[in-house]
C-alpha positions in Angstrom: -11.0 -39.8 11.6 -13.4 -36.8 11.7 -10.7 -34.8 13.5 -8.1 -35.7 10.9 -10.5 -34.5 8.1 -11.0 -31.2 9.9 -7.3 -30.7 10.4 -6.7 -31.4 6.7 -9.5 -29.0 5.7 -7.8 -26.2 7.6 -4.7 -26.6 5.4 -6.6 -26.5 2.1 -6.7 -23.1 0.5 -10.1 -21.4 0.2 -10.5 -21.7 -3.5 -9.9 -25.5 -3.4 -12.2 -25.9 -0.5 -15.1 -24.3 -2.4 -14.5 -26.4 -5.4 -14.6 -29.6 -3.4 -18.0 -28.6 -2.1 -17.2 -28.1 1.6 -20.1 -26.7 3.5 -20.7 -23.0 3.8 -20.3 -23.0 7.6 -16.7 -24.0 7.3 -16.0 -21.5 4.5 -17.5 -18.7 6.5 -15.5 -19.5 9.5 -12.1 -19.7 7.7 -12.5 -17.6 4.6 -14.6 -14.8 3.2 -18.1 -15.5 1.8 -18.2 -17.2 -1.6 -19.0 -15.1 -4.7 -22.4 -16.7 -5.2 -23.8 -15.2 -2.0 -22.8 -11.6 -2.7 -25.2 -9.5 -4.8 -23.9 -9.0 -8.3 -24.0 -5.3 -9.5 -24.8 -4.8 -13.2 -21.8 -3.2 -15.0 -23.8 -0.5 -16.7 -25.4 1.0 -13.6 -23.5 2.9 -10.9 -23.6 1.6 -7.3 -26.7 3.0 -5.6 -25.8 5.8 -3.2 -27.7 8.0 -0.8 -29.6 10.3 -3.2 -28.4 13.5 -1.6 -27.7 15.5 1.5 -28.8 19.0 2.5 -25.5 20.7 3.2 -24.9 22.7 6.4 -23.5 26.2 6.4 -20.0 24.8 7.1 -20.3 22.3 4.2 -21.5 25.1 1.9 -18.3 27.1 2.8 -16.2 24.0 2.1 -17.8 23.6 -1.3 -17.1 27.3 -2.1 -13.5 27.3 -0.8 -12.7 24.1 -2.7 -13.9 25.6 -5.9 -16.8 23.3 -6.6 -19.2 26.3 -6.9 -18.5 30.0 -7.7 -21.2 31.7 -5.5 -23.3 30.5 -2.5 -26.4 30.9 -4.7 -25.1 28.3 -7.1 -25.1 25.5 -4.4 -28.2 23.4 -4.9 -30.5 22.4 -2.0 -29.3 18.8 -2.2 -25.7 17.9 -2.8 -24.2 14.4 -3.0 -22.1 13.2 -0.1 -19.3 12.4 -2.6 -19.1 16.1 -3.6 -19.0 17.2 0.0 -16.3 14.6 0.9 -14.3 15.6 -2.2 -14.5 19.3 -1.2 -13.3 18.5 2.4 -10.4 16.4 1.0 -9.4 19.2 -1.3 -9.5 21.6 1.7 -7.4 19.2 3.8 -4.8 19.1 1.1 -4.7 22.9 0.6 -4.4 23.3 4.4 -1.5 20.9 4.6 0.2 22.8 1.8 -0.2 26.1 3.7 1.2 24.5 6.9 4.2 23.1 5.0 4.8 26.6 3.5 4.5 28.3 6.9 6.9 25.7 8.4 9.5 26.4 5.7 9.1 30.2 6.2 9.4 29.8 9.9 12.6 27.8 9.5 14.1 30.4 7.2 13.2 33.3 9.6 14.8 31.4 12.5 18.0 30.9 10.5 18.2 34.6 9.6 17.6 35.6 13.2 20.2 33.2 14.4 22.8 34.6 12.0 21.9 38.2 13.1 22.4 37.1 16.8 25.8 35.7 15.9 26.8 39.0 14.4 25.8 40.8 17.7 27.8 38.1 19.6 24.7 36.8 21.3 24.4 33.1 22.1 22.4 31.0 24.5 25.7 30.2 26.4 26.6 33.8 26.9 23.1 34.8 28.0 23.0 31.9 30.5 26.4 32.8 31.9 25.2 36.4 32.3 22.1 35.3 34.1 24.0 33.0 36.5 26.5 35.8 37.3 23.6 38.1 38.0 22.0 35.5 40.3 25.3 34.9 42.1 25.6 38.7 42.7 22.0 38.9 44.0 22.7 35.9 46.3 25.9 37.3 47.7 24.3 40.7 48.3 21.3 39.1 50.1 23.6 37.1 52.3 25.8 40.1 53.2 22.8 42.3 53.9 21.5 39.9 56.5 22.8 40.5 60.0 
């Protein structure tokens, strides 16, 4: 009968199991911890964070490039980690925009160069045929030159 109860408990949803008063060991094993055990944060106060972080030279450059500060002298001794992470995220986005723009410019340049090559009657096929003909000539000359 104990096995049957355990099998039935597995099929009961977490919220029903907690309301029935099932022990905390079972609820930890099968579900997340109940709300009573987690510390409740007061709504008026922000979540406590690390008070600050002394930025490295690279992080200072990130803060400047992201536009958080105008001059290196404006950066305080201690900056929140959130500000540094926000600056790095901003730089990642800017960098990805630059990479997208460079890719588009590269594609346009390659299309223009391809059209110019077509006007000169150059193609990969013709270049390969010329190289193969040149190799055949060199091969035939080397075999005829050998006694």
